[in-house]
Steps between C-alpha positions, in 0.01 A plus 500: 500500500239317708359323195844392391577381851187285493603353165845399620390396848279221359688331214371192324530183704719331240822683577809353338748737659531736793407864449819596682696335218394786271626770739850647473608726788877496454565572131714798604748260663571309178857495372386400152578801281260375231210490744272803529531604865300823486164390355208503745170342404384187316663346198472166322810281514503146357121521458458571872420829676771643722422772754791733575480714814699819568826458686458506876139384498596177673824369645386146416205328335197492736226235533248444222224724637741791550629461144146534368437811709829650381402427142172687491659786697764525227240493222297771673807727523608445139144551378453829690456779245568764766855366532548476125414870472834573670696317230698687239429424134820298492392296803163428341663385177721261694210352697256227396184603681248475219450125540137457627585273790166536678314419178691173463419414860130578456467286187669201660314540829162499322601179323602336829173606665248440221674335206483648152244773443208341316225721368150396591150579380162433657252293295126506574258229383168341584519188710572369845875445462706782647449780747156661482488862386183618672496851349508355147258219591243743641535731200485236223310195632125513555419337834208262562260549790411175677335400825712365781396239755326764708303618194696826481613647168869450432722625217706231332759528220489194277817618327798699620777721365835369624852625452843344482849634445685403184878531491672563170867413497543603138466871573805710416525644849563150637774439243661834582489417870673167431776686317544744791503221759775321307706820485454561873584140589821516299621807687365486853342154529786370716419763763165322539657156496367411155676421175406633158454136397198485731300747291365448149683613191325804347296437186571848359824669403548849636303759303502837672215662306270197531575438868463867598170535311352185657597606854382861457162378371461283810597787731235722342229236546596365846378615841641216711788647707699177510475459122589866443812461713602200289432674168694813597794284607485309170493828307811625682679177412397522135607863473834417656555211262395717207745776585773485239757614755442180694528267201791387289526530122375145455190573709623311804499674835828610650602385846225636729619711790336703772739711697781752494860460390605700803304554820671834568219725363240301698708539817538875441126540438396312816744693720379830356134408562575418865736784590433776249373809683515851352402838639139577424454636148859430393561275198779244514677641193573818697779302666668414167837671431575582134812527286518807278710607202612840381742545208521875546253566217179355631377311800464171318685340211327198350632204308312396187368199689340733758292715267188412695631700800375856503787741427431724796479207747823533698457168687745267330464198727313412815599303809207335675522380861307179565315612812464820702369460855430819695434366847509675837789744509695340215504462123619157390632425152464124444666301225363146459773256403412144404849390602629182666669654803217410738542134400878468469649770723770558238618860464522444124120476497452849644407804285799654321643847454256602227201432726667681791570808289141513380370481855725791596372699204136433593555611859696811405229596253232469767712706741567785257158504325266439794299819456476444126385140553225611737411799285574737787588865468727606789362854474144376539392553859221244469757221540654435838873517545507126578343419161786671320765305689600163352458202729806288582569288193591132520610252237433126499534195279215249539604141422311169534578223745333191640372541856432197719252299292306351791451834674382688193277222375330515838465877482350474150214287632438704818255773400531796518881477524553476125636854504811402697829508312831345602769764454846560640793733449830325422733799458554798274702601195682832473742671264835612637474821299220611734550625855190310624366815668164454330279201594463411131878458460454160667273282289331249729469142371162359601393138450128440449335158500375435148216269612338757727530762223330277242220414742403863556645790304234761573610840629573452868559792742608272787759332276619844391551606861682176579730539199575862591606383846717220363675733254554769761662264753 
């Protein structure tokens, strides 16, 4: 993230538009039904990059420098493999996170700093033109011994070995670099304030096998770190372009995207990383309730489409709570909802009956299966009586909102206060079929500032304690 921040913080001097013009913070407000309001990330529209932020990140568009900082924070979050590991297979299929964004940045940044990569070779020859190579001169030229003015012997070289650097612009690696620079300029050049018209047209058409072989040969023979960084970035670009899934039938590349069609799985993953806390040695799947089937003949009856399920596996379907937080004297079942309520205040944007029923089921399962979850045997005297008693169980929905921008921007820059999260309870949801005698019958609705979450989503005991107190109020 720091390298990307440096790239964006120092764009080319010839800027033809404001960086803030590429940033979209309010897509979720659009009334245009044809407009995609859920995509978060970077896409190309009308040959220009557009950066879409998650809803609630900003109430309004900030100054230029804040936009740039928001941008590389967003890229860092979307590029985080630890968050992607939380995604379901369906979520991964719907996302576009294979675009090598950092590679495109590296290729263009090298060009802005040094121009096109031009291979060089050192030429040695006899003569006085060029920089003297003393090791080669001493080894190959026989010196003459002469007397100086003080009649002392002195060694003199009447000829020298000199060296000069020759640059060859016809090397393939230079031509491949020109192709990559053009590709990068077309996609992300505007973020640097440069147009694709400002870079040369490539002399080669795309040839995956040729380009990959040329770059790999250079990687194997190069020890310069800066050049290696460039070559690896070029190779990632070439492999991406060569991937058939990223190219149309006519060989042209489809609309390049880097992002997710819905930010919900990212939100769920970040909340779980911050607040997830399980009893020592207990796996999260121990809190999953299951649906079972019995037709009176056997424990499990399978459809033909389910032949891969083992016949004696009686678990027909599994419910999976987003986050379990065992904190202090309570067990908290958290359901992360990427809903609009924190931004609109409309009751229609609150979680519905299906979500409420699932939260009740999770809590009831924890209450009735506590010993089983912990692997405790009530007859085993090695466990204390308190271990076998379930802690009070609480339910909560965690939804995003936008805290005061000025305050939280200030907190973000005041080390070490980057672990502070803006959170507040706005009410609770309950079902009238429950008597509300259990704490979990009232599902607390908690708003959590999305900016502070994206800035630091490491596991945080102090945030867990704070959330437990807010839910229990």
